[in-house]
N, C-alpha and C positions, 0 to 999 in steps of 0.2 A: 504493500500500500504506500501511496505517496505521503499520507499523513496518518501514521499508525496511532492507535490509542495506547500503545505500550510505551510508556515513558517512565524512567526510573528517577531516582533522587538527583543524579547529576544533571539530567536534562531539565528537570524542573528548576533546579538552582540556576542554570544558565538562562532559562526563559525569564525567571524572576529578575535576574540581574539586568536583562535587556529591556525591561519594562520601564515606564516612567517612574520617577522618584516618588516614594510614598509621601503623602502629605501629613501634616500634623493632625492630631485628633480633632475632630469637628470639621475637617476639610471635606471637600467634594472631589471625587475622582470620577473619570468618565470612561465608558466603553462604547464603541460604535458597533452597531449591528448592521453590517453590510451584507451583500449577497455573496455567498451564504456562509459567513463566519463572523466571529467576534474579534474586534481589534482594540487592544491586545487580547490574546486568548488567555494570558496569565497576567494578573494584576496584583501587585503587592500594596497594601494600604495599612495604616495604623488603626487600632481599635477606635471606634467612634466616628469613623469616616462614613459619609453618605456616598454611595456609588450610584451614578446615573447611567443608565443604558439608553442610548438614542438610536433610533432606526434611521439609517442613511441609505438603505437599499430600496429597490423597487419591488421586491417580493415581501409578502407578509412574514413577520417574525414574532417571537416571544422569548421570554426569559423564565426558565423554570428550574428550580433547585433539583439536583439529581435525586435527592431523597424525598422530594415532594413537599418540603416544609414551607416553601414560599414560592410565589410566582407572580409574574406580571399579568396584565390582561391577556386573554387568550389570543387576540389578534392585534398586532401593532403594525401600523403602516408608516411610510416615510414621514419623518418629523415627530412621531410619537416618542414619548420619554417615559421611563419607569425608574423610580428611585427607591433605594432602601438603605437604611443605616445598619452597619455591622459593628456591634459592641464587643462581642466575645471573640477572642483570638481563635483561629482555626483555619481550616481549608474548606472552601465552599465550592464544590463542583456544580455547574449549571449547564443547561443546553437549550436549544430551540427545538420544540417538539415537531416543527415542520421539517427541519433539515438536519437534525442531529439525533443522538440517542443518549439516554442517561448514563450509559457506559463510557461516554466521552468520545464517541465517534461522530464524524461529520461536524456540524456546527455546535461546538461545545467550548466552554471556558472554565477557568479556575480562578477563584478569588482567594488570595492568601492574606489573612488579617493578622497583623501583629507578628511577634517572634514565636513561631510555632516549632515544636520538635521536628526532627528530621521526618520528612513526609515523602512517601512514595505513592505515586498515582496507582490506582488499581491497574495491575499489569495484565495486558492481553497479548500473548506472544503470537504474532501472526504466523499462520502456517504457510509453508512455501507453496508457490503455484506449481501445477503440473500441466503438461501439454497434452496428455492423452487420457482417455476414459479409463477408469479403473475396472470397468465391467460390471459395476454395481448400479442397479436401478432401484430407486426408492419411489414407490408408487403412492399417489394420493388420489382417493382416500383408502386404497387397498391396504397399504402398510401403515400409513399415518393419517390421522383424521384431518389434519390441516397442512397447508403448505409450509407454514412456519415450523411445525414439528418436523417435517421431512428435511427442511433446510438445516435446522439445528442439529439433526442427527447425522447429516451427511459428512463425508470426508472429501478432501480435495480430489477432483476428478470424477465424482459421482454424477449420475443423471437423476434429477428429480422429475418424474413423469406424472403429469396431472391429468386426470380423467375429466371429461366434460362435466360441467356444473358451475354454479355461481358460488364463489368463495368470498365471503365478506371479511377480508383480512387486510391488514397493512403489514406487509412482510419486510423484515430487515435481514439482509444476507451478510453474514460475517465470515463465512468460509470461502476461501478462494477456489477458483477453477471449477466451480459448479456449472452444470448446464441445466437450466430450468426450462422445461418444455411442456407445452400443452398438447394433448392428443388431437384437439380440434380448435383452430384459431377462433372460430366464431361462437363456439359454445363452451369453451373453457375460459371463464370470465372471472376476473377479480373486480368486485364492485364495492366502492367506498361508501355508497349510500349518502353521499354529500356530507359525511361526518368524519370519515377517516382521512388521514393526511396523504400518504403516498401508497400507490399500489404495491410496487416492489422498490425498496431502497437498498442499493448495493454499496457496501463500504469495504468490500474485499476485492482484491485484484483478480483479473482473469475470468470473470463471471459472464456467461452467455445466457440470454433469455430469448426463448423462441416460441412462436406459434401460440400466443396468448392475447387476450384482450384485457385492458385495464380501463375502467370507466368510473365516472361519478366520484372522483377523489377531490378533496378540497384543494390540494396542491398539485401533485404530479402523478402521471400514470406510471411511467418507468423512469427510475432515477438512479444514476451512478454518481457518487461523489467522492473525490479524493482518491481515485484508484488509477492503477496502471494496467491496462488491458480490459476492454469491455466489448461486447457485441450484442446488438439487438437485431433479430431476424424474424420477419413475418409477424410483426407485432401490430396490434391495433390499439390506439389510445384515443379515447373520445370523451368529451364533456367533463374535462378536468379543470380545476380552478386556476392553474398556472400553465404548466407545460404538459405536452403529451409525452414526448420521449426526450429525456434531459440528461446530459452529461456535464457535470460541473467539476472544475479543477481536476480534470482527469485527462489521461493521455493514452495513446495507442488504442484506438477504437475503430469500430465499424458499425454503421447502422444501415440496414439494407432491407428491401422488400417489405417496408412497413408503411403504415397509414395513420394519419392523425386528423381529427376533425373536432370542431366545437370546443377547442381549448382556448382559454381567455387570453393568455399571453402569446404563445406561439405553438405550432404543432411540433416542431423540432427545434432543439436548442443545444448548442455546445458553447460553454462559457468558461472564461478565465483560464486560458492555457496559452502559453507562448510557443510551445512546441507540441501542438495538439496531436500530430501524426494520426489523423482520423479521416475516414471517408464516409460520406453519406451518399448512397447510390440506390437508384431504383425505388424511391419512396414517393408517396402521394400525400400532399398536404392541402387540405381544403377546409373552408369555413372556420378558420381560426382567426384570432386577432392578427397575427403575422404567420406567414407560411414558415419562415425560419428566422430565428434571432440568434445572433452570436456575439455577445458582449465580450470585448477584450479577448477574443479567441482568434488564433491563427497559427501559422507555422506548420506547413505540410497539412493543411486542412482543405479538403476537397468536397465540393457539392457538385455532383455530376449525374447526368442521365436520369433526372427526376421530373415529376410533374407537380407544379405549384399553382393552384388555381382557386379562384373564388374566395380568397381570404380578404380581410380588410386591407392588408398590405402584403407585399410579396417577400422577397428574400432581403433581409436587413442585417448584415454585419454592422456592428456599431461600437462606438467608444463611450464608456460611461465611467464616472467616478465611483459608482456604487459597487463595483467589483475591482479587484486588484489588476495590475498590469495594463492600464490604458497607455497608449491608444490601441485599438484593434488593428491588426495588420496581418497580411500574408494569407488570405483566404483565396482559393481558386474556384471559380464558378464557371463550369463548362458543360455544354451539351444539354441544357435544361429547357423544358417548355414552361414558360411563366405566362399565365393567361388569366385575364378577367379578375384581377385582384382589386375589386372595387366594392366589396361587400360591406356596406356601412352597418348592416344588421348582424354581422358576425359577433360572437362573444368577444369582449375586448377589455384591455387594461394597458397601462404603460405606454409604449411608443406607437402602438398600432394606429391610433388616430392620425399621427403625423405622417404615416406612410400610406394613408388611404389613397387608393387609385394610382399606386406606383408599383412597378414590377420589381426592379432591383434598386435598392437604396444602399449606398456605401456611406453610412452616417458617421462622419468623423473618422473614417478608416484610412489606413495607409497601406500602400504597396500591395493592393489586391489586384487580381486578374479576373476580368469578366470577358469571356470569349466564347463565340459560337453558340450562343443561346438564341432561342426564338422567343421574343417578348411581344405579346399580342394583347390589344384591347385594354388599355389602362386610361382612366379618366384624366390623370394628370401627366405623369412622366413614365416613359418606358424604363430607361436606365438613368439614374441620377447620382452624382457625387455631391454630397452636401456637408456642411458643418453640423455639429451636434452640440448644443449648449447643455452643460450640466454644472457642477461646481467649477469646472474649467470649460473653456470653449475649445472643442476639438475640431480641427479643420481636416477636410479631405485632402490628402497629400500623396502624390506619387502613385496613383492608381492607373491601371491600363484597361481600357475598354475597346475591344477590337473584334472585328469579324462577326459581330452580332447582327441578327435580323430583327428590326423593331418596326412594328406596324400597328395602326389603329390607336394611337395615343391622342389624348385630348389637347394637351398644352405643348408637349415637346417630346419627340422620340428620345432625344438625349438631352441631358441637362447637367450643367456644372454651376454650382451655387457657391458664391464667394462672400465677400470680396477677395479673400486670400485663398488661393487654391493652386499652389505651385506643383509642377511635375506631373500633373494628370494628363494622360495621353488618350485621345479619342481618335481612332484611325480605322479606315476600311470597314466601317459599319454600313449595312444596307438599310436605308430608312427613307422616309418621305421627304427628308430635308428640313423638318421642323426641329429646331433646337433652341435651348435657352443657355447662353445668349445665342443670337444668330451667328452663323458661320463658326460654330463651335469647333468643328474638326479642322478649320483653317487656322484659328488662333491658338488652339490647344492640341496640336498634332505633333508629329515627329520633327518636322522642319522648323516650325515656329511654335513656341510654347511659352505663352505669357503666364507669369505667376499670379496675376490678378484677374478678376472678373469684373468688367465694367458695368454689366447689366445687373442691377440689384432687385429686379422683379422676382426672381426665383427665391432670393432670401426673404423678401417681403411675403411671398406666398407661404414659405415655411413658417414664418412667425404668425401669419394669419391662421394656419392650421393649428399651431400651438394654442392660440387664443380660442379657436373653435373647441378644441378638446377641453380647455379649462371651463368653458361654458356649456359643456354637455353635448357637443357634436364631434364625431358621429355618435348616434345613440347606442349602437351595439345591441346585444341581447343577453339575457340571463343564461349562462352556460348550463344551468340546471334544467332548463326547459327547452333548450335548443334541440331540434330533431336529430336523433341518432342516425348514424350511417347504416348502409346495408352490409351484407356479407362481403368478406375479403378473401382472396385466394389463400388456401392452406399451403404450408411448406410441403415439399414432396416427401412422401413416406415418413410421417412423423413417428410412427411406431417402429420403423426399421432402420432409419438413418443413424449411423454411428455418431454419438455426441462428440463435439470438438470444443474444448474449453477455449476461452478468449485469450490465448497466449500467442504473442507475435502475430496479431491479426492485421497489422498495418502493412500495406503494400502500395506504393505509389501507383496510381492508375496510369495507363497509357493514354495520355491526353490526345496524342496525334490520331488515335483511332476513333475519336469522338467527333461526330458531325452535328451540324445544326439540325434539330428535330424537324419533322414535317408538320405542317399545319393540319390539325384534325379535320377530317372530312365534314363539310357542312358548316364550318365556322364562318360567320359573317364578320367582316372587318368593319369596325366603326369608323366614322369620319372624324376629321379634326374638329375640336371644340371651336365654336364661334366665340371670338373674344372681341371686346371693345377696350382699347387701351390696355391690352394684356389681361383683362378681367373676363373670366368665363361667364357667359350670359345664360347658359341653360339651367344651371343650378348653383348660383353663387350664394355664399354665406355673408353675413354682415361683416365678419372680421376679415375674410379674404378680400372683399371689396374695399374695405377701409385701408388695409395694409397695401393692397395693390395700387390703389389710387395715390396713396402717399408716395410709394416708390416710383410711380410713373409721372405724376403731374408736378410734384414739388420740385424735383430737379429741373424739369422743363421750365417751370416758372422762374427759378433762380437763373437758369441759363439765359432765358429770354430777357430778363431784366438786365443782366450783366452785358449781354450783347448790345442791347439798345443803348445802354449808357456808354459803352466803349466806342461804338460806331459814331454816336453823336459827338463824343469828345474828339475822335479822330477827324471828323468833318470840320470841327472848329480849328484844329491844329495843322491841317494839311499843308498850309503855306510854311509854317514853322518847321515841320518835319521834312518836307519835300516829298516828291512823288514816290521815290524808291522806299524810304523808310515807312511811309504810310501804307504802301502795298505789302511790305513785309509784315507789318503788324496786322493788317487785315487778313493775310494768309494764315498767320498764327491763330488769330481769333476764330476763323471759320474752319480750319483744318485740324486743330487740336482742341477737341471738345473740352470745355471746362478749363483745362490747363492754359490754353492760349489767352483767354479773356481774363483769367485770374492774374496771369503774368503781366498783361498790359495794365490792369488797374492797380497793381501793386508796385511794379518797377518800371513802367513805361513812361514815366514823366508826365502823367496826366495833370491837367490844370484843375481838375475837380479837387476840392479841399480834402486833405488826407483823412480827416475824421469821417467825412461822408463816404469816401471810398471804403474805409475800414468797416463802417457800419453796414454798407451794402454787401460787401464780399464776406467778411468774416462774421458779421452779424447774421447773414443769411445761412452760412454754414453752421453756425452755432444753433440757430433756430431749428435747422434740419436735424442736428444731432440731439437736441433736447426732445423733439417730438419722437425721434427714433428710440431714445431711451425709454420714454413713456410707453411706446408701443411694445418694446421688448418686455417691459414689466407686465403689461397686460397679457402678453402671449404666454407668460409663465416660464420663459426661458431663464429668468433669474429669480 
C-alpha cells in the first residue's frame, strides 16, 4: 500500500516532529479536511487546546473518534468547521466515515495531546501482493453469508465469487491481491439504500473487482484509495452521491468495460496522483454530472476508446487546491467519442455546472494531449482550454490539441480562454472554423504561438457560468430518483475465467493504433448557436448575458472613446507634427488595438491636459477592473 496503516513508534515520532509547533494551553490548533485526507494527519497540541477541523475539499467529510466517543456533524461541506477542546493528555485517533476506517486506513488522523508515554499506533502488517490465483474460491452466500465475511476470511490471491442477489453492505477490503467477482453483472448488486457510504472501498494493493453493480450509495460505488495496483472490469455504478468508479491517491491501475450513470459528481474519477500509470478504456459514461473528472491527476494517465455522452459536462481534467499536487498535468485523451454533453437535468454537484455543454475541458491543466477524438453536438464548446479559479488561479498551460474532429458546437468548436495561456498548441483539427478567439489555430499553433488571449469573451462566459451555478442553474436532478440504466454486457465466462489479481496491470497503450471514432448512424448534427455580440440568443441566462455584455461592449466603449479623442487631438496637431509623424501615429492607433491609442495618449505629446488624459485612459481601465472584480465575486470564483 502507498499509505499503510502500520506505523510504529519511530514513524509516529517523526510525523509529530514534522507537524506545526504545539500551542500553549487554551490555544486553537487547526486541521484541514481536504479531498480525501486530513492535513496534518498527526497533530501535537498541549492539554486545553481547542482543535478546529475545517473542510476545504469539494467532497463531503466528517470527523469521528475511532472509539466513537465524539464526532462532528454527520455531513460537513466546504467551509464547515467543527471544534472540540482536549483537556486530558493522550492519543486520539479519528477518521472520516466517508473515506476512511476506524482502523486508521484511508482518510484518518491522530491527535497527540500533551506529553504522552511512548505510543505505538495499532499495527496492521500489510500482506504482500501476489500475481497469481491461489486456486481458492470463496463463495457468497454459499460459504459466507456476506461479502465482507468472505473478504475478511480470504488470503492474498483468492477469488471471492458472489452469486446473484442484492447485498446491502458497505464492504472494506484490507487484503491485497483479491479478485472480487460477481456471477452476473446485472443481478449481482451491492445496494446502499441511500444510507451506506461506499459500495466497495479498497485500501489494499492489487485488488481487482469484476462483473458487479454498485448503486444507491451516499458517496461512491467502487472506491480504491491509497493503493498501488487496482483494476475494475465490467462494473456498473449508478445513482451514487459522488462518484461511480473512483481511484484516489492510487497508482498502477486499469478501468475497463465499465459503465457509470446518475452519479452526482462524475461517472469516472482518478484523482491526486502525479505518476498515475493508469488506463481507462472501453467505458461508457452517461447522465452524470461530469463524464470524467481528474483533479490533480496525470503522468502516464490515458483515457482512450470510450464513449462519453449525455452528461452535464464531458471529460474534465482539472486543477484544484482541494487535493494535493496541483496543477493537473500529463493526461492523454485519444480515440474517444464525446457527444451531447448538454444534460442540465443530470444529477450534479461541484464543477459540473461550469462544464455544461462542453465536450473536453482542460480546466487549469498543463501538458495534456487531446488527439483524434470525435467531439459532437455541444451547446457551448467542443474542446476548451480554460483557467480554473480556486484558492489559486490555475491557468491552462502547454496543452496540445491536434487531429480532432469537432462538429455541431454552439459557440466554438475550439476555445482557448485566457488572458494568460502560454504554450497551448491547436493544430490540424477538422472543424467548422468557429473558435474562441477567432483564428485560434493561427495565433496559437506551431509556427506562431502567442502567450496571451486577447478575446476575453470566453473568460466572461466562464465567470457567467460560475454565477449561474451559484444561483441555482443548471438545476440538475436528485440522484436518488434519477432513472436507473438498463442491463450491461457481462464479462465473458465469469464462472470459468481464471482470476488475475491487479498486479503490474499498467501497460502503455499503442496510441498510433487508435483512430478517430465514426459518427453513430442517424446522429443529427446541430447548427451553430445564433449569437448577438457573442451572446447566445436561444437560451441565454441572466448572468451569461451580463458577463458577456460586459466583456464585449465595455472594451469597445473604452476603445471608441480613446480613438475619438486621439484622432481629434491629432487633427489639431497635424501642422505641428507634420504629415509623416501624424500618419505614423494614426497607423499605430488603428493597427495596434488598445496599445497604439494608449501609447499616443500617454507618451505622444498630446496637448490635452495630463490629468484629463490620465482620467480617460487609466480611469477607464480602473473602472473596467473594478467592475471585473465585482463580477468575479458574484461568479463565486473567489
